[in-house]
OpenMM code with the backbone's topology and positions (N, CA, C; nanometers):
from openmm import Vec3, app, unit

residues = "UNK UNK UNK UNK UNK UNK UNK UNK UNK UNK UNK UNK UNK UNK UNK UNK UNK UNK UNK UNK UNK UNK UNK UNK UNK UNK UNK UNK UNK UNK UNK UNK UNK UNK UNK UNK UNK UNK UNK UNK UNK UNK UNK UNK UNK UNK UNK UNK UNK UNK UNK UNK UNK UNK UNK UNK UNK UNK UNK UNK UNK UNK UNK UNK UNK UNK UNK UNK UNK UNK UNK UNK UNK UNK UNK UNK UNK UNK UNK UNK UNK UNK UNK UNK UNK UNK UNK UNK UNK UNK UNK UNK UNK UNK UNK".split()
positions = [
    Vec3(-1.9448, -0.1374, 0.7611),
    Vec3(-1.8313, -0.1504, 0.6704),
    Vec3(-1.8433, -0.0484, 0.5585),
    Vec3(-1.7303, -0.0069, 0.5076),
    Vec3(-1.7326, 0.0854, 0.3956),
    Vec3(-1.6047, 0.0708, 0.3161),
    Vec3(-1.6056, 0.1249, 0.1948),
    Vec3(-1.4869, 0.1199, 0.1108),
    Vec3(-1.4422, -0.0217, 0.0835),
    Vec3(-1.3139, -0.0493, 0.1068),
    Vec3(-1.2572, -0.1809, 0.0795),
    Vec3(-1.3211, -0.2895, 0.1653),
    Vec3(-1.3716, -0.2538, 0.2837),
    Vec3(-1.4352, -0.3524, 0.3701),
    Vec3(-1.5631, -0.4094, 0.3091),
    Vec3(-1.6243, -0.3405, 0.2127),
    Vec3(-1.7436, -0.3912, 0.1450),
    Vec3(-1.7151, -0.5233, 0.0749),
    Vec3(-1.5891, -0.5505, 0.0464),
    Vec3(-1.5521, -0.6698, -0.0286),
    Vec3(-1.5069, -0.7843, 0.0610),
    Vec3(-1.5149, -0.7690, 0.1918),
    Vec3(-1.4875, -0.8789, 0.2851),
    Vec3(-1.6221, -0.9341, 0.3273),
    Vec3(-1.6447, -1.0640, 0.3013),
    Vec3(-1.7767, -1.1239, 0.3194),
    Vec3(-1.7679, -1.2473, 0.4087),
    Vec3(-1.8831, -1.2911, 0.4545),
    Vec3(-1.8935, -1.4149, 0.5307),
    Vec3(-1.9793, -1.5123, 0.4508),
    Vec3(-1.9318, -1.6360, 0.4372),
    Vec3(-2.0075, -1.7369, 0.3635),
    Vec3(-2.0041, -1.8694, 0.4381),
    Vec3(-2.0859, -1.9626, 0.3919),
    Vec3(-2.0845, -2.0980, 0.4473),
    Vec3(-1.9701, -2.1805, 0.3888),
    Vec3(-1.9036, -2.1260, 0.2863),
    Vec3(-1.7994, -2.1992, 0.2158),
    Vec3(-1.6631, -2.1731, 0.2792),
    Vec3(-1.5808, -2.2758, 0.2865),
    Vec3(-1.4458, -2.2593, 0.3387),
    Vec3(-1.3516, -2.2129, 0.2272),
    Vec3(-1.2350, -2.1687, 0.2681),
    Vec3(-1.1301, -2.1306, 0.1728),
    Vec3(-1.1048, -2.2454, 0.0759),
    Vec3(-1.0876, -2.3673, 0.1292),
    Vec3(-1.0577, -2.4830, 0.0448),
    Vec3(-1.1739, -2.5215, -0.0460),
    Vec3(-1.2971, -2.4957, -0.0021),
    Vec3(-1.4130, -2.5244, -0.0871),
    Vec3(-1.4069, -2.4449, -0.2172),
    Vec3(-1.3677, -2.3175, -0.2066),
    Vec3(-1.3791, -2.2253, -0.3199),
    Vec3(-1.2489, -2.1970, -0.3951),
    Vec3(-1.1382, -2.1852, -0.3250),
    Vec3(-1.0159, -2.1350, -0.3877),
    Vec3(-0.9723, -2.2207, -0.5066),
    Vec3(-0.9500, -2.1527, -0.6191),
    Vec3(-0.9052, -2.2130, -0.7447),
    Vec3(-1.0087, -2.3054, -0.8087),
    Vec3(-1.1360, -2.2924, -0.7697),
    Vec3(-1.2421, -2.3727, -0.8291),
    Vec3(-1.3112, -2.2920, -0.9392),
    Vec3(-1.3561, -2.3636, -1.0426),
    Vec3(-1.4241, -2.2978, -1.1551),
    Vec3(-1.5656, -2.2576, -1.1163),
    Vec3(-1.6079, -2.1428, -1.1672),
    Vec3(-1.7416, -2.0918, -1.1380),
    Vec3(-1.8034, -2.0333, -1.2647),
    Vec3(-1.9269, -2.0712, -1.2909),
    Vec3(-2.0055, -2.0049, -1.3946),
    Vec3(-2.0823, -1.8947, -1.3225),
    Vec3(-2.0734, -1.7725, -1.3735),
    Vec3(-2.1310, -1.6610, -1.2985),
    Vec3(-2.2079, -1.5645, -1.3871),
    Vec3(-2.3000, -1.4955, -1.3237),
    Vec3(-2.3694, -1.3805, -1.3809),
    Vec3(-2.3900, -1.2831, -1.2665),
    Vec3(-2.3207, -1.1715, -1.2727),
    Vec3(-2.3289, -1.0693, -1.1687),
    Vec3(-2.4017, -0.9487, -1.2240),
    Vec3(-2.4920, -0.8950, -1.1443),
    Vec3(-2.5645, -0.7757, -1.1865),
    Vec3(-2.5596, -0.6710, -1.0764),
    Vec3(-2.5565, -0.5481, -1.1190),
    Vec3(-2.5704, -0.4323, -1.0313),
    Vec3(-2.6735, -0.3430, -1.0988),
    Vec3(-2.7025, -0.2306, -1.0396),
    Vec3(-2.8090, -0.1459, -1.0933),
    Vec3(-2.7860, -0.1067, -1.2389),
    Vec3(-2.6612, -0.0895, -1.2789),
    Vec3(-2.6348, -0.0432, -1.4158),
    Vec3(-2.5346, -0.1313, -1.4910),
    Vec3(-2.5039, -0.2514, -1.4375),
    Vec3(-2.4029, -0.3358, -1.5003),
    Vec3(-2.4440, -0.4822, -1.4935),
    Vec3(-2.3948, -0.5591, -1.5915),
    Vec3(-2.4135, -0.7032, -1.5894),
    Vec3(-2.2930, -0.7668, -1.6562),
    Vec3(-2.2405, -0.8730, -1.5951),
    Vec3(-2.1265, -0.9449, -1.6514),
    Vec3(-2.1500, -1.0933, -1.6277),
    Vec3(-2.1115, -1.1761, -1.7250),
    Vec3(-2.1284, -1.3199, -1.7074),
    Vec3(-2.0140, -1.3929, -1.7755),
    Vec3(-1.9942, -1.5176, -1.7357),
    Vec3(-1.8898, -1.5983, -1.7955),
    Vec3(-1.8503, -1.7135, -1.7060),
    Vec3(-1.7335, -1.7695, -1.7341),
    Vec3(-1.6770, -1.8754, -1.6518),
    Vec3(-1.5388, -1.8308, -1.6087),
    Vec3(-1.5139, -1.8420, -1.4798),
    Vec3(-1.3861, -1.7998, -1.4249),
    Vec3(-1.3440, -1.8926, -1.3130),
    Vec3(-1.2480, -1.8466, -1.2347),
    Vec3(-1.1945, -1.9238, -1.1229),
    Vec3(-1.1994, -1.8362, -0.9981),
    Vec3(-1.2453, -1.8951, -0.8878),
    Vec3(-1.2436, -1.8222, -0.7618),
    Vec3(-1.1001, -1.8053, -0.7126),
    Vec3(-1.0691, -1.6870, -0.6621),
    Vec3(-0.9438, -1.6608, -0.5909),
    Vec3(-0.9846, -1.6025, -0.4556),
    Vec3(-0.9428, -1.6689, -0.3489),
    Vec3(-0.9902, -1.6349, -0.2152),
    Vec3(-0.8754, -1.5846, -0.1281),
    Vec3(-0.9012, -1.4771, -0.0557),
    Vec3(-0.8146, -1.4322, 0.0543),
    Vec3(-0.8983, -1.4445, 0.1796),
    Vec3(-0.8350, -1.4771, 0.2918),
    Vec3(-0.9125, -1.4930, 0.4140),
    Vec3(-0.8428, -1.4273, 0.5318),
    Vec3(-0.9202, -1.3525, 0.6098),
    Vec3(-0.8715, -1.2900, 0.7328),
    Vec3(-0.8733, -1.3928, 0.8457),
    Vec3(-0.7932, -1.3693, 0.9505),
    Vec3(-0.7979, -1.4590, 1.0670),
    Vec3(-0.9388, -1.4701, 1.1263),
    Vec3(-1.0203, -1.3656, 1.1093),
    Vec3(-1.1579, -1.3661, 1.1614),
    Vec3(-1.2500, -1.4570, 1.0806),
    Vec3(-1.2023, -1.5056, 0.9653),
    Vec3(-1.2840, -1.5919, 0.8806),
    Vec3(-1.3485, -1.5202, 0.7638),
    Vec3(-1.3503, -1.3861, 0.7667),
    Vec3(-1.4059, -1.3126, 0.6527),
    Vec3(-1.3211, -1.3408, 0.5293),
    Vec3(-1.3890, -1.3485, 0.4150),
    Vec3(-1.3205, -1.3785, 0.2898),
    Vec3(-1.3365, -1.2658, 0.1891),
    Vec3(-1.2340, -1.2505, 0.1086),
    Vec3(-1.2425, -1.1657, -0.0099),
    Vec3(-1.2490, -1.2632, -0.1260),
    Vec3(-1.3631, -1.2646, -0.1961),
    Vec3(-1.3860, -1.3594, -0.3047),
    Vec3(-1.3750, -1.2855, -0.4367),
    Vec3(-1.2806, -1.3284, -0.5171),
    Vec3(-1.2634, -1.2712, -0.6505),
    Vec3(-1.2892, -1.3790, -0.7539),
    Vec3(-1.3486, -1.3397, -0.8642),
    Vec3(-1.3633, -1.4273, -0.9797),
    Vec3(-1.2655, -1.3766, -1.0836),
    Vec3(-1.1754, -1.4639, -1.1270),
    Vec3(-1.0719, -1.4269, -1.2226),
    Vec3(-1.1032, -1.4936, -1.3556),
    Vec3(-1.1121, -1.4114, -1.4594),
    Vec3(-1.1318, -1.4597, -1.5963),
    Vec3(-1.0074, -1.4204, -1.6739),
    Vec3(-0.9382, -1.5193, -1.7283),
    Vec3(-0.8147, -1.4929, -1.8030),
    Vec3(-0.8439, -1.4996, -1.9519),
    Vec3(-0.8054, -1.3942, -2.0230),
    Vec3(-0.8204, -1.3904, -2.1683),
    Vec3(-0.6824, -1.3800, -2.2324),
    Vec3(-0.6770, -1.4068, -2.3612),
    Vec3(-0.5510, -1.3993, -2.4353),
    Vec3(-0.5685, -1.3005, -2.5506),
    Vec3(-0.5420, -1.1719, -2.5241),
    Vec3(-0.5578, -1.0708, -2.6294),
    Vec3(-0.4628, -1.0925, -2.7476),
    Vec3(-0.3507, -1.1570, -2.7209),
    Vec3(-0.2567, -1.1884, -2.8287),
    Vec3(-0.1856, -1.3183, -2.7921),
    Vec3(-0.1094, -1.3691, -2.8845),
    Vec3(-0.0374, -1.4944, -2.8637),
    Vec3(0.0528, -1.4886, -2.7413),
    Vec3(0.1148, -1.3738, -2.7176),
    Vec3(0.2145, -1.3583, -2.6119),
    Vec3(0.1595, -1.3037, -2.4820),
    Vec3(0.0324, -1.2737, -2.4775),
    Vec3(-0.0204, -1.2005, -2.3628),
    Vec3(-0.1412, -1.2708, -2.3009),
    Vec3(-0.1409, -1.2794, -2.1691),
    Vec3(-0.2578, -1.3226, -2.0932),
    Vec3(-0.3014, -1.2057, -2.0065),
    Vec3(-0.4311, -1.1862, -1.9959),
    Vec3(-0.4826, -1.0741, -1.9185),
    Vec3(-0.5892, -1.1256, -1.8225),
    Vec3(-0.5731, -1.0952, -1.6930),
    Vec3(-0.6715, -1.1335, -1.5926),
    Vec3(-0.7732, -1.0218, -1.5732),
    Vec3(-0.8994, -1.0589, -1.5769),
    Vec3(-1.0096, -0.9685, -1.5440),
    Vec3(-1.0606, -1.0159, -1.4078),
    Vec3(-1.0577, -0.9279, -1.3093),
    Vec3(-1.0898, -0.9667, -1.1720),
    Vec3(-1.2188, -0.8970, -1.1287),
    Vec3(-1.3140, -0.9784, -1.0836),
    Vec3(-1.4420, -0.9284, -1.0353),
    Vec3(-1.4517, -0.9653, -0.8874),
    Vec3(-1.4641, -0.8651, -0.8010),
    Vec3(-1.4713, -0.8887, -0.6575),
    Vec3(-1.6170, -0.8985, -0.6154),
    Vec3(-1.6474, -1.0022, -0.5401),
    Vec3(-1.7840, -1.0364, -0.5023),
    Vec3(-1.8230, -0.9649, -0.3726),
    Vec3(-1.9391, -0.9039, -0.3717),
    Vec3(-1.9945, -0.8419, -0.2508),
    Vec3(-2.0806, -0.9439, -0.1767),
    Vec3(-2.1207, -0.9103, -0.0551),
    Vec3(-2.1984, -1.0032, 0.0278),
    Vec3(-2.3251, -1.0508, -0.0422),
    Vec3(-2.3961, -0.9598, -0.1071),
    Vec3(-2.5215, -0.9963, -0.1743),
    Vec3(-2.4982, -1.1039, -0.2794),
    Vec3(-2.3816, -1.1025, -0.3423),
    Vec3(-2.3484, -1.2046, -0.4420),
    Vec3(-2.2973, -1.3317, -0.3746),
    Vec3(-2.2137, -1.3158, -0.2722),
    Vec3(-2.1553, -1.4312, -0.2026),
    Vec3(-2.2642, -1.5218, -0.1446),
    Vec3(-2.3739, -1.4628, -0.1029),
    Vec3(-2.4845, -1.5402, -0.0455),
    Vec3(-2.5463, -1.6368, -0.1464),
    Vec3(-2.5220, -1.6154, -0.2741),
    Vec3(-2.5871, -1.6952, -0.3784),
    Vec3(-2.4942, -1.7981, -0.4433),
    Vec3(-2.3761, -1.8180, -0.3879),
    Vec3(-2.2857, -1.9207, -0.4402),
    Vec3(-2.3441, -2.0579, -0.4085),
    Vec3(-2.3495, -2.1428, -0.5100),
    Vec3(-2.3994, -2.2790, -0.4891),
    Vec3(-2.3251, -2.3760, -0.5803),
    Vec3(-2.3345, -2.5049, -0.5486),
    Vec3(-2.2748, -2.6054, -0.6357),
    Vec3(-2.3450, -2.6026, -0.7707),
    Vec3(-2.2683, -2.6172, -0.8767),
    Vec3(-2.3246, -2.6205, -1.0120),
    Vec3(-2.3860, -2.7571, -1.0361),
    Vec3(-2.5024, -2.7597, -1.0963),
    Vec3(-2.5683, -2.8871, -1.1257),
    Vec3(-2.4928, -2.9685, -1.2303),
    Vec3(-2.4232, -2.9007, -1.3212),
    Vec3(-2.3461, -2.9689, -1.4249),
    Vec3(-2.1972, -2.9487, -1.3975),
    Vec3(-2.1368, -3.0418, -1.3267),
    Vec3(-1.9973, -3.0300, -1.2869),
    Vec3(-1.8995, -3.0304, -1.4040),
    Vec3(-1.9468, -3.0663, -1.5237),
    Vec3(-1.8597, -3.0595, -1.6416),
    Vec3(-1.8397, -2.9150, -1.6871),
    Vec3(-1.9274, -2.8259, -1.6436),
    Vec3(-1.9139, -2.6833, -1.6766),
    Vec3(-1.8282, -2.6124, -1.5730),
    Vec3(-1.8629, -2.6306, -1.4459),
    Vec3(-1.7923, -2.5657, -1.3354),
    Vec3(-1.8344, -2.6308, -1.2057),
    Vec3(-1.7503, -2.6176, -1.1019),
    Vec3(-1.7863, -2.6721, -0.9716),
    Vec3(-1.8951, -2.5890, -0.9036),
    Vec3(-1.8935, -2.4569, -0.9294),
    Vec3(-1.9875, -2.3670, -0.8641),
    Vec3(-2.0611, -2.2806, -0.9646),
    Vec3(-2.1726, -2.2253, -0.9166),
    Vec3(-2.2544, -2.1345, -0.9957),
    Vec3(-2.2866, -2.0148, -0.9078),
    Vec3(-2.2850, -1.8980, -0.9687),
    Vec3(-2.3202, -1.7751, -0.8967),
    Vec3(-2.4053, -1.6896, -0.9885),
    Vec3(-2.5342, -1.6904, -0.9626),
    Vec3(-2.6287, -1.6105, -1.0415),
    Vec3(-2.6895, -1.5084, -0.9471),
    Vec3(-2.6406, -1.3838, -0.9574),
    Vec3(-2.6860, -1.2805, -0.8647),
    Vec3(-2.7011, -1.1482, -0.9351),
] * unit.nanometer
topology = app.Topology()
chain = topology.addChain("A")
for resn in residues:
    res = topology.addResidue(resn, chain)
    for name in ("N", "CA", "C"):
        topology.addAtom(name, app.Element.getBySymbol(name[0]), res)
């Protein structure tokens, strides 16, 4: 896989398990780190591969909402688990 296909992943989680569920996350790459609480947005191919996005909505002004979208790669998708404290989020992703 290459390019956009890098963002289509396989997980043990179904579309219904993840879509629109809250997630506390910390994502790291070689030169970047981002953390927060967001909501999973899932697209799914007929083959079962999923595109998993974490959407964090902020309000820069009274009249404006802005979505920040982080697309999860396979290495991150492998680490999705149920959050121990369901009052914070349904899922946790520390990768």
